[in-house]
KOLGU-4560 file (N, C-alpha, C; in nm, 3 decimals, padded with zeros to 5 digits):
<recs>
<n_xx: 06.521 n_yy: 11.086 n_zz: 07.023 ca_xx: 06.526 ca_yy: 11.114 ca_zz: 07.169 c_xx: 06.363 c_yy: 11.094 c_zz: 07.168 mol: A seq: 1 type: MET>
<n_xx: 06.377 n_yy: 11.112 n_zz: 07.352 ca_xx: 06.235 ca_yy: 11.118 ca_zz: 07.404 c_xx: 06.279 c_yy: 11.214 c_zz: 07.457 mol: A seq: 2 type: ARG>
<n_xx: 06.127 n_yy: 11.275 n_zz: 07.514 ca_xx: 06.158 ca_yy: 11.454 ca_zz: 07.520 c_xx: 06.164 c_yy: 11.423 c_zz: 07.707 mol: A seq: 3 type: ASP>
<n_xx: 06.120 n_yy: 11.283 n_zz: 07.769 ca_xx: 06.133 ca_yy: 11.289 ca_zz: 07.918 c_xx: 06.200 c_yy: 11.185 c_zz: 07.948 mol: A seq: 4 type: ASN>
<n_xx: 06.213 n_yy: 11.120 n_zz: 07.991 ca_xx: 06.302 ca_yy: 11.023 ca_zz: 08.113 c_xx: 06.236 c_yy: 10.964 c_zz: 08.211 mol: A seq: 5 type: TYR>
<n_xx: 06.198 n_yy: 10.869 n_zz: 08.232 ca_xx: 06.179 ca_yy: 10.810 ca_zz: 08.395 c_xx: 06.312 c_yy: 10.778 c_zz: 08.446 mol: A seq: 6 type: ASP>
<n_xx: 06.340 n_yy: 10.788 n_zz: 08.544 ca_xx: 06.456 ca_yy: 10.747 ca_zz: 08.601 c_xx: 06.398 c_yy: 10.689 c_zz: 08.763 mol: A seq: 7 type: PHE>
<n_xx: 06.302 n_yy: 10.718 n_zz: 08.773 ca_xx: 06.236 ca_yy: 10.689 ca_zz: 08.954 c_xx: 06.299 c_yy: 10.568 c_zz: 08.985 mol: A seq: 8 type: SER>
<n_xx: 06.276 n_yy: 10.466 n_zz: 08.868 ca_xx: 06.355 ca_yy: 10.301 ca_zz: 08.898 c_xx: 06.432 c_yy: 10.313 c_zz: 08.878 mol: A seq: 9 type: ASP>
<n_xx: 06.569 n_yy: 10.415 n_zz: 08.913 ca_xx: 06.719 ca_yy: 10.379 ca_zz: 08.856 c_xx: 06.769 c_yy: 10.376 c_zz: 08.965 mol: A seq: 10 type: SER>
<n_xx: 06.907 n_yy: 10.282 n_zz: 09.007 ca_xx: 06.973 ca_yy: 10.224 ca_zz: 09.108 c_xx: 07.116 c_yy: 10.322 c_zz: 09.106 mol: A seq: 11 type: VAL>
<n_xx: 07.166 n_yy: 10.381 n_zz: 09.217 ca_xx: 07.356 ca_yy: 10.349 ca_zz: 09.145 c_xx: 07.407 c_yy: 10.299 c_zz: 09.126 mol: A seq: 12 type: PRO>
<n_xx: 07.472 n_yy: 10.337 n_zz: 09.079 ca_xx: 07.591 ca_yy: 10.225 ca_zz: 09.026 c_xx: 07.652 c_yy: 10.188 c_zz: 09.110 mol: A seq: 13 type: ASN>
<n_xx: 07.682 n_yy: 10.057 n_zz: 09.196 ca_xx: 07.758 ca_yy: 09.997 ca_zz: 09.219 c_xx: 07.884 c_yy: 10.009 c_zz: 09.272 mol: A seq: 14 type: PRO>
<n_xx: 07.944 n_yy: 10.024 n_zz: 09.116 ca_xx: 08.112 ca_yy: 09.993 ca_zz: 09.051 c_xx: 08.163 c_yy: 10.145 c_zz: 09.123 mol: A seq: 15 type: TYR>
<n_xx: 08.044 n_yy: 10.268 n_zz: 09.139 ca_xx: 08.101 ca_yy: 10.407 ca_zz: 09.140 c_xx: 08.210 c_yy: 10.418 c_zz: 09.262 mol: A seq: 16 type: ALA>
<n_xx: 08.212 n_yy: 10.322 n_zz: 09.364 ca_xx: 08.345 ca_yy: 10.374 ca_zz: 09.430 c_xx: 08.461 c_yy: 10.251 c_zz: 09.412 mol: A seq: 17 type: LYS>
<n_xx: 08.462 n_yy: 10.223 n_zz: 09.298 ca_xx: 08.574 ca_yy: 10.114 ca_zz: 09.252 c_xx: 08.583 c_yy: 10.187 c_zz: 09.133 mol: A seq: 18 type: LYS>
<n_xx: 08.610 n_yy: 10.299 n_zz: 09.099 ca_xx: 08.677 ca_yy: 10.359 ca_zz: 08.994 c_xx: 08.829 c_yy: 10.394 c_zz: 08.980 mol: A seq: 19 type: LEU>
<n_xx: 08.885 n_yy: 10.376 n_zz: 08.916 ca_xx: 09.025 ca_yy: 10.351 ca_zz: 08.917 c_xx: 09.093 c_yy: 10.515 c_zz: 08.861 mol: A seq: 20 type: LYS>
<n_xx: 09.167 n_yy: 10.568 n_zz: 08.944 ca_xx: 09.229 ca_yy: 10.707 ca_zz: 08.909 c_xx: 09.337 c_yy: 10.670 c_zz: 08.840 mol: A seq: 21 type: LYS>
<n_xx: 09.354 n_yy: 10.732 n_zz: 08.711 ca_xx: 09.486 ca_yy: 10.769 ca_zz: 08.619 c_xx: 09.570 c_yy: 10.837 c_zz: 08.711 mol: A seq: 22 type: GLN>
<n_xx: 09.677 n_yy: 10.794 n_zz: 08.695 ca_xx: 09.798 ca_yy: 10.858 ca_zz: 08.796 c_xx: 09.901 c_yy: 10.874 c_zz: 08.666 mol: A seq: 23 type: ILE>
<n_xx: 10.041 n_yy: 10.946 n_zz: 08.704 ca_xx: 10.161 ca_yy: 10.903 ca_zz: 08.583 c_xx: 10.249 c_yy: 10.841 c_zz: 08.711 mol: A seq: 24 type: THR>
<n_xx: 10.315 n_yy: 10.742 n_zz: 08.712 ca_xx: 10.431 ca_yy: 10.709 ca_zz: 08.717 c_xx: 10.565 c_yy: 10.657 c_zz: 08.666 mol: A seq: 25 type: ILE>
<n_xx: 10.660 n_yy: 10.664 n_zz: 08.703 ca_xx: 10.750 ca_yy: 10.623 ca_zz: 08.626 c_xx: 10.840 c_yy: 10.494 c_zz: 08.661 mol: A seq: 26 type: ARG>
<n_xx: 10.853 n_yy: 10.397 n_zz: 08.603 ca_xx: 10.898 ca_yy: 10.262 ca_zz: 08.626 c_xx: 10.992 c_yy: 10.209 c_zz: 08.475 mol: A seq: 27 type: LEU>
<n_xx: 11.084 n_yy: 10.174 n_zz: 08.617 ca_xx: 11.248 ca_yy: 10.124 ca_zz: 08.491 c_xx: 11.171 c_yy: 09.994 c_zz: 08.395 mol: A seq: 28 type: ASP>
<n_xx: 11.225 n_yy: 10.022 n_zz: 08.314 ca_xx: 11.231 ca_yy: 09.973 ca_zz: 08.156 c_xx: 11.207 c_yy: 09.802 c_zz: 08.169 mol: A seq: 29 type: GLU>
<n_xx: 11.285 n_yy: 09.754 n_zz: 08.268 ca_xx: 11.256 ca_yy: 09.586 ca_zz: 08.294 c_xx: 11.158 c_yy: 09.551 c_zz: 08.357 mol: A seq: 30 type: ASP>
<n_xx: 11.150 n_yy: 09.631 n_zz: 08.454 ca_xx: 11.012 ca_yy: 09.613 ca_zz: 08.530 c_xx: 10.876 c_yy: 09.605 c_zz: 08.434 mol: A seq: 31 type: VAL>
<n_xx: 10.904 n_yy: 09.704 n_zz: 08.368 ca_xx: 10.741 ca_yy: 09.700 ca_zz: 08.266 c_xx: 10.747 c_yy: 09.594 c_zz: 08.149 mol: A seq: 32 type: ILE>
<n_xx: 10.872 n_yy: 09.536 n_zz: 08.106 ca_xx: 10.926 ca_yy: 09.425 ca_zz: 08.023 c_xx: 10.866 c_yy: 09.299 c_zz: 08.092 mol: A seq: 33 type: GLU>
<n_xx: 10.883 n_yy: 09.310 n_zz: 08.215 ca_xx: 10.782 ca_yy: 09.176 ca_zz: 08.317 c_xx: 10.701 c_yy: 09.176 c_zz: 08.279 mol: A seq: 34 type: TYR>
<n_xx: 10.630 n_yy: 09.314 n_zz: 08.319 ca_xx: 10.473 ca_yy: 09.255 ca_zz: 08.386 c_xx: 10.450 c_yy: 09.242 c_zz: 08.228 mol: A seq: 35 type: PHE>
<n_xx: 10.506 n_yy: 09.285 n_zz: 08.108 ca_xx: 10.459 ca_yy: 09.304 ca_zz: 07.991 c_xx: 10.445 c_yy: 09.126 c_zz: 07.952 mol: A seq: 36 type: LYS>
<n_xx: 10.553 n_yy: 09.055 n_zz: 08.002 ca_xx: 10.586 ca_yy: 08.921 ca_zz: 07.932 c_xx: 10.501 c_yy: 08.838 c_zz: 08.050 mol: A seq: 37 type: SER>
<n_xx: 10.446 n_yy: 08.878 n_zz: 08.156 ca_xx: 10.351 ca_yy: 08.781 ca_zz: 08.227 c_xx: 10.215 c_yy: 08.813 c_zz: 08.142 mol: A seq: 38 type: LEU>
<n_xx: 10.207 n_yy: 08.926 n_zz: 08.107 ca_xx: 10.073 ca_yy: 08.962 ca_zz: 08.003 c_xx: 10.049 c_yy: 08.903 c_zz: 07.912 mol: A seq: 39 type: SER>
<n_xx: 10.187 n_yy: 08.848 n_zz: 07.807 ca_xx: 10.167 ca_yy: 08.760 ca_zz: 07.672 c_xx: 10.144 c_yy: 08.615 c_zz: 07.772 mol: A seq: 40 type: ALA>
<n_xx: 10.168 n_yy: 08.587 n_zz: 07.831 ca_xx: 10.154 ca_yy: 08.475 ca_zz: 07.905 c_xx: 10.035 c_yy: 08.451 c_zz: 07.922 mol: A seq: 41 type: SER>
<n_xx: 09.985 n_yy: 08.524 n_zz: 08.022 ca_xx: 09.857 ca_yy: 08.530 ca_zz: 08.070 c_xx: 09.727 c_yy: 08.553 c_zz: 08.014 mol: A seq: 42 type: ASN>
<n_xx: 09.713 n_yy: 08.671 n_zz: 07.906 ca_xx: 09.643 ca_yy: 08.727 ca_zz: 07.878 c_xx: 09.580 c_yy: 08.838 c_zz: 07.958 mol: A seq: 43 type: GLY>
<n_xx: 09.608 n_yy: 08.865 n_zz: 08.045 ca_xx: 09.554 ca_yy: 09.005 ca_zz: 08.096 c_xx: 09.682 c_yy: 09.130 c_zz: 08.096 mol: A seq: 44 type: ILE>
<n_xx: 09.585 n_yy: 09.234 n_zz: 08.043 ca_xx: 09.707 ca_yy: 09.346 ca_zz: 08.023 c_xx: 09.796 c_yy: 09.383 c_zz: 08.145 mol: A seq: 45 type: PRO>
<n_xx: 09.916 n_yy: 09.438 n_zz: 08.135 ca_xx: 09.998 ca_yy: 09.468 ca_zz: 08.202 c_xx: 10.016 c_yy: 09.562 c_zz: 08.318 mol: A seq: 46 type: TYR>
<n_xx: 09.874 n_yy: 09.662 n_zz: 08.266 ca_xx: 09.862 ca_yy: 09.769 ca_zz: 08.338 c_xx: 09.784 c_yy: 09.691 c_zz: 08.456 mol: A seq: 47 type: GLN>
<n_xx: 09.695 n_yy: 09.606 n_zz: 08.414 ca_xx: 09.621 ca_yy: 09.582 ca_zz: 08.513 c_xx: 09.645 c_yy: 09.447 c_zz: 08.642 mol: A seq: 48 type: ASN>
<n_xx: 09.793 n_yy: 09.385 n_zz: 08.589 ca_xx: 09.864 ca_yy: 09.286 ca_zz: 08.629 c_xx: 09.963 c_yy: 09.382 c_zz: 08.740 mol: A seq: 49 type: LEU>
<n_xx: 09.994 n_yy: 09.498 n_zz: 08.689 ca_xx: 10.033 ca_yy: 09.583 ca_zz: 08.819 c_xx: 09.986 c_yy: 09.636 c_zz: 08.945 mol: A seq: 50 type: ILE>
<n_xx: 09.859 n_yy: 09.676 n_zz: 08.872 ca_xx: 09.724 ca_yy: 09.713 ca_zz: 08.968 c_xx: 09.706 c_yy: 09.583 c_zz: 09.040 mol: A seq: 51 type: ASN>
<n_xx: 09.711 n_yy: 09.471 n_zz: 08.983 ca_xx: 09.704 ca_yy: 09.339 ca_zz: 09.109 c_xx: 09.801 c_yy: 09.315 c_zz: 09.204 mol: A seq: 52 type: LEU>
<n_xx: 09.920 n_yy: 09.303 n_zz: 09.172 ca_xx: 09.993 ca_yy: 09.306 ca_zz: 09.242 c_xx: 10.089 c_yy: 09.390 c_zz: 09.311 mol: A seq: 53 type: TYR>
<n_xx: 10.010 n_yy: 09.572 n_zz: 09.300 ca_xx: 10.017 ca_yy: 09.624 ca_zz: 09.429 c_xx: 09.877 c_yy: 09.606 c_zz: 09.524 mol: A seq: 54 type: LEU>
<n_xx: 09.750 n_yy: 09.583 n_zz: 09.446 ca_xx: 09.712 ca_yy: 09.564 ca_zz: 09.539 c_xx: 09.670 c_yy: 09.469 c_zz: 09.656 mol: A seq: 55 type: LYS>
<n_xx: 09.768 n_yy: 09.352 n_zz: 09.582 ca_xx: 09.784 ca_yy: 09.221 ca_zz: 09.701 c_xx: 09.874 c_yy: 09.257 c_zz: 09.834 mol: A seq: 56 type: ASP>
<n_xx: 10.037 n_yy: 09.368 n_zz: 09.759 ca_xx: 10.092 ca_yy: 09.477 ca_zz: 09.852 c_xx: 09.993 c_yy: 09.497 c_zz: 10.002 mol: A seq: 57 type: CYS>
<n_xx: 09.936 n_yy: 09.589 n_zz: 09.914 ca_xx: 09.835 ca_yy: 09.702 ca_zz: 10.019 c_xx: 09.794 c_yy: 09.592 c_zz: 10.112 mol: A seq: 58 type: ALA>
<n_xx: 09.710 n_yy: 09.490 n_zz: 10.071 ca_xx: 09.620 ca_yy: 09.414 ca_zz: 10.106 c_xx: 09.703 c_yy: 09.363 c_zz: 10.210 mol: A seq: 59 type: ALA>
<n_xx: 09.777 n_yy: 09.258 n_zz: 10.223 ca_xx: 09.874 ca_yy: 09.226 ca_zz: 10.256 c_xx: 09.987 c_yy: 09.288 c_zz: 10.341 mol: A seq: 60 type: THR>
<n_xx: 10.033 n_yy: 09.431 n_zz: 10.377 ca_xx: 10.071 ca_yy: 09.567 ca_zz: 10.478 c_xx: 10.220 c_yy: 09.465 c_zz: 10.422 mol: A seq: 61 type: HIS>
<n_xx: 10.268 n_yy: 09.415 n_zz: 10.262 ca_xx: 10.384 ca_yy: 09.418 ca_zz: 10.247 c_xx: 10.483 c_yy: 09.522 c_zz: 10.292 mol: A seq: 62 type: LYS>
<n_xx: 10.574 n_yy: 09.522 n_zz: 10.321 ca_xx: 10.656 ca_yy: 09.688 ca_zz: 10.345 c_xx: 10.823 c_yy: 09.600 c_zz: 10.305 mol: A seq: 63 type: GLU>
<n_xx: 10.845 n_yy: 09.667 n_zz: 10.230 ca_xx: 11.022 ca_yy: 09.680 ca_zz: 10.151 c_xx: 11.116 c_yy: 09.701 c_zz: 10.253 mol: A seq: 64 type: LEU>
<n_xx: 11.189 n_yy: 09.600 n_zz: 10.238 ca_xx: 11.319 ca_yy: 09.593 ca_zz: 10.364 c_xx: 11.431 c_yy: 09.650 c_zz: 10.275 mol: A seq: 65 type: SER>
<n_xx: 11.499 n_yy: 09.769 n_zz: 10.328 ca_xx: 11.608 ca_yy: 09.830 ca_zz: 10.232 c_xx: 11.696 c_yy: 09.855 c_zz: 10.347 mol: A seq: 66 type: LEU>
<n_xx: 11.789 n_yy: 09.783 n_zz: 10.243 ca_xx: 11.984 ca_yy: 09.772 ca_zz: 10.346 c_xx: 12.069 c_yy: 09.909 c_zz: 10.266 mol: A seq: 67 type: GLU>
<n_xx: 12.089 n_yy: 10.021 n_zz: 10.297 ca_xx: 12.225 ca_yy: 10.068 ca_zz: 10.203 c_xx: 12.355 c_yy: 10.037 c_zz: 10.303 mol: A seq: 68 type: TRP>
<n_xx: 12.397 n_yy: 10.007 n_zz: 10.190 ca_xx: 12.562 ca_yy: 09.955 ca_zz: 10.231 c_xx: 12.659 c_yy: 10.050 c_zz: 10.188 mol: A seq: 69 type: HIS>
</recs>
């Protein structure tokens, strides 16, 4: 290990603004199984698939239509 390090040519991390935040979320088992089956068929981790789906919903401003009977 060096005594001194030169960081004068360093640059900020370009991905720092895109860091993910860990949360706890409760999902129905059938929802998890659906994304896990998609994960198995295309090789993308199921949590990434859920994130991609939610990100698409947010980007396109999808709104859920609820009708109570």
